[in-house]
mmCIF file of the N, C-alpha and C atoms, coordinates in Angstrom:
data_MODEL
# 
_entry.id   MODEL 
# 
loop_
_atom_site.group_PDB 
_atom_site.id 
_atom_site.type_symbol 
_atom_site.label_atom_id 
_atom_site.label_alt_id 
_atom_site.label_comp_id 
_atom_site.label_asym_id 
_atom_site.label_entity_id 
_atom_site.label_seq_id 
_atom_site.pdbx_PDB_ins_code 
_atom_site.Cartn_x 
_atom_site.Cartn_y 
_atom_site.Cartn_z 
_atom_site.occupancy 
_atom_site.B_iso_or_equiv 
_atom_site.pdbx_formal_charge 
_atom_site.auth_seq_id 
_atom_site.auth_comp_id 
_atom_site.auth_asym_id 
_atom_site.auth_atom_id 
_atom_site.pdbx_PDB_model_num 
ATOM 1   N N  . MET A 1 1  ? -9.279  -5.872 -26.862 1.00 0.00 ? 1  MET A N  1 
ATOM 2   C CA . MET A 1 1  ? -8.698  -6.336 -25.625 1.00 0.00 ? 1  MET A CA 1 
ATOM 3   C C  . MET A 1 1  ? -9.752  -6.267 -24.528 1.00 0.00 ? 1  MET A C  1 
ATOM 4   N N  . GLY A 1 2  ? -9.801  -7.275 -23.633 1.00 0.00 ? 2  GLY A N  1 
ATOM 5   C CA . GLY A 1 2  ? -10.798 -7.330 -22.572 1.00 0.00 ? 2  GLY A CA 1 
ATOM 6   C C  . GLY A 1 2  ? -10.508 -6.358 -21.451 1.00 0.00 ? 2  GLY A C  1 
ATOM 7   N N  . GLU A 1 3  ? -11.486 -6.199 -20.601 1.00 0.00 ? 3  GLU A N  1 
ATOM 8   C CA . GLU A 1 3  ? -11.350 -5.306 -19.456 1.00 0.00 ? 3  GLU A CA 1 
ATOM 9   C C  . GLU A 1 3  ? -10.443 -5.935 -18.402 1.00 0.00 ? 3  GLU A C  1 
ATOM 10  N N  . CYS A 1 4  ? -9.615  -5.124 -17.742 1.00 0.00 ? 4  CYS A N  1 
ATOM 11  C CA . CYS A 1 4  ? -8.702  -5.618 -16.717 1.00 0.00 ? 4  CYS A CA 1 
ATOM 12  C C  . CYS A 1 4  ? -9.458  -5.958 -15.445 1.00 0.00 ? 4  CYS A C  1 
ATOM 13  N N  . SER A 1 5  ? -9.018  -6.996 -14.777 1.00 0.00 ? 5  SER A N  1 
ATOM 14  C CA . SER A 1 5  ? -9.588  -7.360 -13.488 1.00 0.00 ? 5  SER A CA 1 
ATOM 15  C C  . SER A 1 5  ? -8.983  -6.486 -12.406 1.00 0.00 ? 5  SER A C  1 
ATOM 16  N N  . ALA A 1 6  ? -9.682  -6.350 -11.305 1.00 0.00 ? 6  ALA A N  1 
ATOM 17  C CA . ALA A 1 6  ? -9.157  -5.595 -10.172 1.00 0.00 ? 6  ALA A CA 1 
ATOM 18  C C  . ALA A 1 6  ? -8.062  -6.402 -9.482  1.00 0.00 ? 6  ALA A C  1 
ATOM 19  N N  . VAL A 1 7  ? -7.108  -5.700 -8.909  1.00 0.00 ? 7  VAL A N  1 
ATOM 20  C CA . VAL A 1 7  ? -5.995  -6.327 -8.204  1.00 0.00 ? 7  VAL A CA 1 
ATOM 21  C C  . VAL A 1 7  ? -5.923  -5.733 -6.806  1.00 0.00 ? 7  VAL A C  1 
ATOM 22  N N  . SER A 1 8  ? -5.808  -6.604 -5.800  1.00 0.00 ? 8  SER A N  1 
ATOM 23  C CA . SER A 1 8  ? -5.571  -6.159 -4.434  1.00 0.00 ? 8  SER A CA 1 
ATOM 24  C C  . SER A 1 8  ? -4.128  -6.454 -4.082  1.00 0.00 ? 8  SER A C  1 
ATOM 25  N N  . VAL A 1 9  ? -3.428  -5.435 -3.603  1.00 0.00 ? 9  VAL A N  1 
ATOM 26  C CA . VAL A 1 9  ? -2.045  -5.596 -3.154  1.00 0.00 ? 9  VAL A CA 1 
ATOM 27  C C  . VAL A 1 9  ? -2.068  -5.430 -1.642  1.00 0.00 ? 9  VAL A C  1 
ATOM 28  N N  . ILE A 1 10 ? -1.671  -6.487 -0.941  1.00 0.00 ? 10 ILE A N  1 
ATOM 29  C CA . ILE A 1 10 ? -1.674  -6.467 0.523   1.00 0.00 ? 10 ILE A CA 1 
ATOM 30  C C  . ILE A 1 10 ? -0.233  -6.465 0.999   1.00 0.00 ? 10 ILE A C  1 
ATOM 31  N N  . ILE A 1 11 ? 0.093   -5.466 1.821   1.00 0.00 ? 11 ILE A N  1 
ATOM 32  C CA . ILE A 1 11 ? 1.457   -5.300 2.321   1.00 0.00 ? 11 ILE A CA 1 
ATOM 33  C C  . ILE A 1 11 ? 1.417   -5.396 3.834   1.00 0.00 ? 11 ILE A C  1 
ATOM 34  N N  . THR A 1 12 ? 2.218   -6.287 4.396   1.00 0.00 ? 12 THR A N  1 
ATOM 35  C CA . THR A 1 12 ? 2.336   -6.361 5.848   1.00 0.00 ? 12 THR A CA 1 
ATOM 36  C C  . THR A 1 12 ? 3.582   -5.590 6.264   1.00 0.00 ? 12 THR A C  1 
ATOM 37  N N  . THR A 1 13 ? 3.472   -4.874 7.374   1.00 0.00 ? 13 THR A N  1 
ATOM 38  C CA . THR A 1 13 ? 4.580   -4.020 7.795   1.00 0.00 ? 13 THR A CA 1 
ATOM 39  C C  . THR A 1 13 ? 4.806   -4.086 9.294   1.00 0.00 ? 13 THR A C  1 
ATOM 40  N N  . LYS A 1 14 ? 5.999   -3.727 9.693   1.00 0.00 ? 14 LYS A N  1 
ATOM 41  C CA . LYS A 1 14 ? 6.352   -3.440 11.088  1.00 0.00 ? 14 LYS A CA 1 
ATOM 42  C C  . LYS A 1 14 ? 7.605   -2.580 11.042  1.00 0.00 ? 14 LYS A C  1 
ATOM 43  N N  . ASN A 1 15 ? 7.447   -1.352 11.461  1.00 0.00 ? 15 ASN A N  1 
ATOM 44  C CA . ASN A 1 15 ? 8.568   -0.404 11.519  1.00 0.00 ? 15 ASN A CA 1 
ATOM 45  C C  . ASN A 1 15 ? 9.299   -0.302 10.174  1.00 0.00 ? 15 ASN A C  1 
ATOM 46  N N  . GLU A 1 16 ? 8.545   -0.012 9.133   1.00 0.00 ? 16 GLU A N  1 
ATOM 47  C CA . GLU A 1 16 ? 9.098   0.123  7.782   1.00 0.00 ? 16 GLU A CA 1 
ATOM 48  C C  . GLU A 1 16 ? 9.096   1.569  7.299   1.00 0.00 ? 16 GLU A C  1 
ATOM 49  N N  . GLU A 1 17 ? 9.226   2.493  8.219   1.00 0.00 ? 17 GLU A N  1 
ATOM 50  C CA . GLU A 1 17 ? 9.228   3.920  7.899   1.00 0.00 ? 17 GLU A CA 1 
ATOM 51  C C  . GLU A 1 17 ? 10.191  4.255  6.759   1.00 0.00 ? 17 GLU A C  1 
ATOM 52  N N  . LYS A 1 18 ? 11.338  3.620  6.713   1.00 0.00 ? 18 LYS A N  1 
ATOM 53  C CA . LYS A 1 18 ? 12.349  3.934  5.699   1.00 0.00 ? 18 LYS A CA 1 
ATOM 54  C C  . LYS A 1 18 ? 12.027  3.345  4.333   1.00 0.00 ? 18 LYS A C  1 
ATOM 55  N N  . ASN A 1 19 ? 11.141  2.354  4.276   1.00 0.00 ? 19 ASN A N  1 
ATOM 56  C CA . ASN A 1 19 ? 10.897  1.641  3.023   1.00 0.00 ? 19 ASN A CA 1 
ATOM 57  C C  . ASN A 1 19 ? 9.481   1.743  2.473   1.00 0.00 ? 19 ASN A C  1 
ATOM 58  N N  . ILE A 1 20 ? 8.508   2.043  3.309   1.00 0.00 ? 20 ILE A N  1 
ATOM 59  C CA . ILE A 1 20 ? 7.108   1.941  2.884   1.00 0.00 ? 20 ILE A CA 1 
ATOM 60  C C  . ILE A 1 20 ? 6.766   2.906  1.752   1.00 0.00 ? 20 ILE A C  1 
ATOM 61  N N  . ALA A 1 21 ? 7.283   4.108  1.782   1.00 0.00 ? 21 ALA A N  1 
ATOM 62  C CA . ALA A 1 21 ? 6.968   5.073  0.720   1.00 0.00 ? 21 ALA A CA 1 
ATOM 63  C C  . ALA A 1 21 ? 7.464   4.570  -0.631  1.00 0.00 ? 21 ALA A C  1 
ATOM 64  N N  . ASN A 1 22 ? 8.682   4.050  -0.698  1.00 0.00 ? 22 ASN A N  1 
ATOM 65  C CA . ASN A 1 22 ? 9.214   3.513  -1.958  1.00 0.00 ? 22 ASN A CA 1 
ATOM 66  C C  . ASN A 1 22 ? 8.380   2.344  -2.446  1.00 0.00 ? 22 ASN A C  1 
ATOM 67  N N  . CYS A 1 23 ? 7.969   1.489  -1.540  1.00 0.00 ? 23 CYS A N  1 
ATOM 68  C CA . CYS A 1 23 ? 7.143   0.341  -1.901  1.00 0.00 ? 23 CYS A CA 1 
ATOM 69  C C  . CYS A 1 23 ? 5.814   0.804  -2.505  1.00 0.00 ? 23 CYS A C  1 
ATOM 70  N N  . LEU A 1 24 ? 5.146   1.728  -1.845  1.00 0.00 ? 24 LEU A N  1 
ATOM 71  C CA . LEU A 1 24 ? 3.846   2.204  -2.316  1.00 0.00 ? 24 LEU A CA 1 
ATOM 72  C C  . LEU A 1 24 ? 3.970   3.033  -3.591  1.00 0.00 ? 24 LEU A C  1 
ATOM 73  N N  . GLU A 1 25 ? 5.038   3.799  -3.715  1.00 0.00 ? 25 GLU A N  1 
ATOM 74  C CA . GLU A 1 25 ? 5.288   4.549  -4.956  1.00 0.00 ? 25 GLU A CA 1 
ATOM 75  C C  . GLU A 1 25 ? 5.462   3.580  -6.125  1.00 0.00 ? 25 GLU A C  1 
ATOM 76  N N  . SER A 1 26 ? 6.140   2.484  -5.892  1.00 0.00 ? 26 SER A N  1 
ATOM 77  C CA . SER A 1 26 ? 6.352   1.483  -6.928  1.00 0.00 ? 26 SER A CA 1 
ATOM 78  C C  . SER A 1 26 ? 5.025   0.906  -7.413  1.00 0.00 ? 26 SER A C  1 
ATOM 79  N N  . ILE A 1 27 ? 4.135   0.645  -6.503  1.00 0.00 ? 27 ILE A N  1 
ATOM 80  C CA . ILE A 1 27 ? 2.810   0.131  -6.876  1.00 0.00 ? 27 ILE A CA 1 
ATOM 81  C C  . ILE A 1 27 ? 2.052   1.181  -7.679  1.00 0.00 ? 27 ILE A C  1 
ATOM 82  N N  . LYS A 1 28 ? 2.106   2.415  -7.233  1.00 0.00 ? 28 LYS A N  1 
ATOM 83  C CA . LYS A 1 28 ? 1.398   3.502  -7.924  1.00 0.00 ? 28 LYS A CA 1 
ATOM 84  C C  . LYS A 1 28 ? 1.966   3.780  -9.312  1.00 0.00 ? 28 LYS A C  1 
ATOM 85  N N  . SER A 1 29 ? 3.221   3.430  -9.557  1.00 0.00 ? 29 SER A N  1 
ATOM 86  C CA . SER A 1 29 ? 3.838   3.741  -10.849 1.00 0.00 ? 29 SER A CA 1 
ATOM 87  C C  . SER A 1 29 ? 3.627   2.640  -11.897 1.00 0.00 ? 29 SER A C  1 
ATOM 88  N N  . GLN A 1 30 ? 2.907   1.601  -11.549 1.00 0.00 ? 30 GLN A N  1 
ATOM 89  C CA . GLN A 1 30 ? 2.635   0.524  -12.505 1.00 0.00 ? 30 GLN A CA 1 
ATOM 90  C C  . GLN A 1 30 ? 1.760   1.024  -13.647 1.00 0.00 ? 30 GLN A C  1 
ATOM 91  N N  . THR A 1 31 ? 1.836   0.359  -14.774 1.00 0.00 ? 31 THR A N  1 
ATOM 92  C CA . THR A 1 31 ? 1.019   0.742  -15.923 1.00 0.00 ? 31 THR A CA 1 
ATOM 93  C C  . THR A 1 31 ? -0.396  0.179  -15.834 1.00 0.00 ? 31 THR A C  1 
ATOM 94  N N  . PHE A 1 32 ? -0.646  -0.682 -14.875 1.00 0.00 ? 32 PHE A N  1 
ATOM 95  C CA . PHE A 1 32 ? -1.988  -1.217 -14.643 1.00 0.00 ? 32 PHE A CA 1 
ATOM 96  C C  . PHE A 1 32 ? -2.891  -0.048 -14.249 1.00 0.00 ? 32 PHE A C  1 
ATOM 97  N N  . PRO A 1 33 ? -4.136  -0.009 -14.707 1.00 0.00 ? 33 PRO A N  1 
ATOM 98  C CA . PRO A 1 33 ? -5.021  1.121  -14.387 1.00 0.00 ? 33 PRO A CA 1 
ATOM 99  C C  . PRO A 1 33 ? -5.167  1.338  -12.876 1.00 0.00 ? 33 PRO A C  1 
ATOM 100 N N  . GLN A 1 34 ? -4.883  2.552  -12.434 1.00 0.00 ? 34 GLN A N  1 
ATOM 101 C CA . GLN A 1 34 ? -4.910  2.861  -11.005 1.00 0.00 ? 34 GLN A CA 1 
ATOM 102 C C  . GLN A 1 34 ? -6.275  2.632  -10.364 1.00 0.00 ? 34 GLN A C  1 
ATOM 103 N N  . ASP A 1 35 ? -7.341  2.809  -11.125 1.00 0.00 ? 35 ASP A N  1 
ATOM 104 C CA . ASP A 1 35 ? -8.673  2.600  -10.552 1.00 0.00 ? 35 ASP A CA 1 
ATOM 105 C C  . ASP A 1 35 ? -8.990  1.121  -10.387 1.00 0.00 ? 35 ASP A C  1 
ATOM 106 N N  . LYS A 1 36 ? -8.091  0.254  -10.817 1.00 0.00 ? 36 LYS A N  1 
ATOM 107 C CA . LYS A 1 36 ? -8.264  -1.191 -10.666 1.00 0.00 ? 36 LYS A CA 1 
ATOM 108 C C  . LYS A 1 36 ? -7.336  -1.772 -9.596  1.00 0.00 ? 36 LYS A C  1 
ATOM 109 N N  . ILE A 1 37 ? -6.538  -0.912 -8.951  1.00 0.00 ? 37 ILE A N  1 
ATOM 110 C CA . ILE A 1 37 ? -5.601  -1.374 -7.926  1.00 0.00 ? 37 ILE A CA 1 
ATOM 111 C C  . ILE A 1 37 ? -6.105  -0.952 -6.547  1.00 0.00 ? 37 ILE A C  1 
ATOM 112 N N  . GLU A 1 38 ? -6.227  -1.928 -5.669  1.00 0.00 ? 38 GLU A N  1 
ATOM 113 C CA . GLU A 1 38 ? -6.591  -1.673 -4.268  1.00 0.00 ? 38 GLU A CA 1 
ATOM 114 C C  . GLU A 1 38 ? -5.337  -1.957 -3.439  1.00 0.00 ? 38 GLU A C  1 
ATOM 115 N N  . ILE A 1 39 ? -4.917  -0.978 -2.644  1.00 0.00 ? 39 ILE A N  1 
ATOM 116 C CA . ILE A 1 39 ? -3.743  -1.157 -1.789  1.00 0.00 ? 39 ILE A CA 1 
ATOM 117 C C  . ILE A 1 39 ? -4.213  -1.265 -0.342  1.00 0.00 ? 39 ILE A C  1 
ATOM 118 N N  . ILE A 1 40 ? -3.802  -2.358 0.308   1.00 0.00 ? 40 ILE A N  1 
ATOM 119 C CA . ILE A 1 40 ? -4.140  -2.604 1.710   1.00 0.00 ? 40 ILE A CA 1 
ATOM 120 C C  . ILE A 1 40 ? -2.830  -2.766 2.473   1.00 0.00 ? 40 ILE A C  1 
ATOM 121 N N  . VAL A 1 41 ? -2.671  -2.001 3.534   1.00 0.00 ? 41 VAL A N  1 
ATOM 122 C CA . VAL A 1 41 ? -1.490  -2.112 4.386   1.00 0.00 ? 41 VAL A CA 1 
ATOM 123 C C  . VAL A 1 41 ? -1.947  -2.641 5.742   1.00 0.00 ? 41 VAL A C  1 
ATOM 124 N N  . VAL A 1 42 ? -1.324  -3.732 6.174   1.00 0.00 ? 42 VAL A N  1 
ATOM 125 C CA . VAL A 1 42 ? -1.621  -4.319 7.479   1.00 0.00 ? 42 VAL A CA 1 
ATOM 126 C C  . VAL A 1 42 ? -0.378  -4.132 8.337   1.00 0.00 ? 42 VAL A C  1 
ATOM 127 N N  . ASP A 1 43 ? -0.518  -3.345 9.388   1.00 0.00 ? 43 ASP A N  1 
ATOM 128 C CA . ASP A 1 43 ? 0.627   -2.979 10.219  1.00 0.00 ? 43 ASP A CA 1 
ATOM 129 C C  . ASP A 1 43 ? 0.621   -3.760 11.526  1.00 0.00 ? 43 ASP A C  1 
ATOM 130 N N  . ASN A 1 44 ? 1.786   -4.257 11.900  1.00 0.00 ? 44 ASN A N  1 
ATOM 131 C CA . ASN A 1 44 ? 1.949   -5.036 13.125  1.00 0.00 ? 44 ASN A CA 1 
ATOM 132 C C  . ASN A 1 44 ? 2.504   -4.155 14.248  1.00 0.00 ? 44 ASN A C  1 
ATOM 133 N N  . ASN A 1 45 ? 1.710   -3.158 14.638  1.00 0.00 ? 45 ASN A N  1 
ATOM 134 C CA . ASN A 1 45 ? 2.044   -2.288 15.774  1.00 0.00 ? 45 ASN A CA 1 
ATOM 135 C C  . ASN A 1 45 ? 3.380   -1.567 15.640  1.00 0.00 ? 45 ASN A C  1 
ATOM 136 N N  . SER A 1 46 ? 3.587   -0.934 14.509  1.00 0.00 ? 46 SER A N  1 
ATOM 137 C CA . SER A 1 46 ? 4.818   -0.163 14.319  1.00 0.00 ? 46 SER A CA 1 
ATOM 138 C C  . SER A 1 46 ? 4.929   0.944  15.355  1.00 0.00 ? 46 SER A C  1 
ATOM 139 N N  . THR A 1 47 ? 6.155   1.227  15.746  1.00 0.00 ? 47 THR A N  1 
ATOM 140 C CA . THR A 1 47 ? 6.408   2.306  16.706  1.00 0.00 ? 47 THR A CA 1 
ATOM 141 C C  . THR A 1 47 ? 7.016   3.523  16.017  1.00 0.00 ? 47 THR A C  1 
ATOM 142 N N  . ASP A 1 48 ? 7.154   3.448  14.695  1.00 0.00 ? 48 ASP A N  1 
ATOM 143 C CA . ASP A 1 48 ? 7.681   4.578  13.937  1.00 0.00 ? 48 ASP A CA 1 
ATOM 144 C C  . ASP A 1 48 ? 6.542   5.204  13.115  1.00 0.00 ? 48 ASP A C  1 
ATOM 145 N N  . ARG A 1 49 ? 6.850   5.887  12.044  1.00 0.00 ? 49 ARG A N  1 
ATOM 146 C CA . ARG A 1 49 ? 5.848   6.604  11.244  1.00 0.00 ? 49 ARG A CA 1 
ATOM 147 C C  . ARG A 1 49 ? 5.274   5.779  10.084  1.00 0.00 ? 49 ARG A C  1 
ATOM 148 N N  . THR A 1 50 ? 5.427   4.467  10.112  1.00 0.00 ? 50 THR A N  1 
ATOM 149 C CA . THR A 1 50 ? 4.969   3.612  9.019   1.00 0.00 ? 50 THR A CA 1 
ATOM 150 C C  . THR A 1 50 ? 3.504   3.868  8.676   1.00 0.00 ? 50 THR A C  1 
ATOM 151 N N  . LYS A 1 51 ? 2.635   3.826  9.667   1.00 0.00 ? 51 LYS A N  1 
ATOM 152 C CA . LYS A 1 51 ? 1.200   4.009  9.409   1.00 0.00 ? 51 LYS A CA 1 
ATOM 153 C C  . LYS A 1 51 ? 0.897   5.394  8.845   1.00 0.00 ? 51 LYS A C  1 
ATOM 154 N N  . GLU A 1 52 ? 1.518   6.408  9.396   1.00 0.00 ? 52 GLU A N  1 
ATOM 155 C CA . GLU A 1 52 ? 1.312   7.786  8.933   1.00 0.00 ? 52 GLU A CA 1 
ATOM 156 C C  . GLU A 1 52 ? 1.698   7.936  7.462   1.00 0.00 ? 52 GLU A C  1 
ATOM 157 N N  . ILE A 1 53 ? 2.811   7.364  7.085   1.00 0.00 ? 53 ILE A N  1 
ATOM 158 C CA . ILE A 1 53 ? 3.266   7.438  5.695   1.00 0.00 ? 53 ILE A CA 1 
ATOM 159 C C  . ILE A 1 53 ? 2.337   6.646  4.789   1.00 0.00 ? 53 ILE A C  1 
ATOM 160 N N  . ALA A 1 54 ? 1.951   5.450  5.200   1.00 0.00 ? 54 ALA A N  1 
ATOM 161 C CA . ALA A 1 54 ? 1.068   4.605  4.390   1.00 0.00 ? 54 ALA A CA 1 
ATOM 162 C C  . ALA A 1 54 ? -0.262  5.292  4.126   1.00 0.00 ? 54 ALA A C  1 
ATOM 163 N N  . LEU A 1 55 ? -0.763  6.027  5.089   1.00 0.00 ? 55 LEU A N  1 
ATOM 164 C CA . LEU A 1 55 ? -2.052  6.719  4.931   1.00 0.00 ? 55 LEU A CA 1 
ATOM 165 C C  . LEU A 1 55 ? -2.013  7.794  3.847   1.00 0.00 ? 55 LEU A C  1 
ATOM 166 N N  . LYS A 1 56 ? -0.831  8.219  3.436   1.00 0.00 ? 56 LYS A N  1 
ATOM 167 C CA . LYS A 1 56 ? -0.717  9.174  2.337   1.00 0.00 ? 56 LYS A CA 1 
ATOM 168 C C  . LYS A 1 56 ? -1.007  8.513  0.992   1.00 0.00 ? 56 LYS A C  1 
ATOM 169 N N  . TYR A 1 57 ? -0.946  7.187  0.955   1.00 0.00 ? 57 TYR A N  1 
ATOM 170 C CA . TYR A 1 57 ? -1.123  6.433  -0.283  1.00 0.00 ? 57 TYR A CA 1 
ATOM 171 C C  . TYR A 1 57 ? -2.433  5.656  -0.342  1.00 0.00 ? 57 TYR A C  1 
ATOM 172 N N  . THR A 1 58 ? -2.960  5.286  0.807   1.00 0.00 ? 58 THR A N  1 
ATOM 173 C CA . THR A 1 58 ? -4.201  4.521  0.864   1.00 0.00 ? 58 THR A CA 1 
ATOM 174 C C  . THR A 1 58 ? -4.907  4.763  2.189   1.00 0.00 ? 58 THR A C  1 
ATOM 175 N N  . ASP A 1 59 ? -6.224  4.704  2.158   1.00 0.00 ? 59 ASP A N  1 
ATOM 176 C CA . ASP A 1 59 ? -6.985  4.848  3.397   1.00 0.00 ? 59 ASP A CA 1 
ATOM 177 C C  . ASP A 1 59 ? -7.239  3.479  4.041   1.00 0.00 ? 59 ASP A C  1 
ATOM 178 N N  . LYS A 1 60 ? -6.710  2.444  3.424   1.00 0.00 ? 60 LYS A N  1 
ATOM 179 C CA . LYS A 1 60 ? -6.888  1.081  3.934   1.00 0.00 ? 60 LYS A CA 1 
ATOM 180 C C  . LYS A 1 60 ? -5.639  0.632  4.668   1.00 0.00 ? 60 LYS A C  1 
ATOM 181 N N  . VAL A 1 61 ? -5.450  1.194  5.858   1.00 0.00 ? 61 VAL A N  1 
ATOM 182 C CA . VAL A 1 61 ? -4.327  0.832  6.714   1.00 0.00 ? 61 VAL A CA 1 
ATOM 183 C C  . VAL A 1 61 ? -4.931  0.260  7.982   1.00 0.00 ? 61 VAL A C  1 
ATOM 184 N N  . TYR A 1 62 ? -4.564  -0.977 8.281   1.00 0.00 ? 62 TYR A N  1 
ATOM 185 C CA . TYR A 1 62 ? -5.160  -1.692 9.411   1.00 0.00 ? 62 TYR A CA 1 
ATOM 186 C C  . TYR A 1 62 ? -4.078  -2.147 10.377  1.00 0.00 ? 62 TYR A C  1 
ATOM 187 N N  . ASN A 1 63 ? -4.434  -2.238 11.651  1.00 0.00 ? 63 ASN A N  1 
ATOM 188 C CA . ASN A 1 63 ? -3.537  -2.722 12.685  1.00 0.00 ? 63 ASN A CA 1 
ATOM 189 C C  . ASN A 1 63 ? -3.868  -4.182 12.999  1.00 0.00 ? 63 ASN A C  1 
ATOM 190 N N  . LEU A 1 64 ? -2.841  -4.954 13.316  1.00 0.00 ? 64 LEU A N  1 
ATOM 191 C CA . LEU A 1 64 ? -3.063  -6.345 13.757  1.00 0.00 ? 64 LEU A CA 1 
ATOM 192 C C  . LEU A 1 64 ? -3.547  -6.363 15.177  1.00 0.00 ? 64 LEU A C  1 
# 
């Protein structure tokens, strides 16, 4: 079997404090090799804890 290609998952958010952890946990629980998954969160100026929670899963959290 050949080597897996890298996958980038880009998630856009705004005030998703209640949902972002479940979303990111779902990505992390995939059977695809974790070292081949890049998670990018792009936040649209959330006023809740969305960015703080996302940073627990990836260091690639950006503001619009």
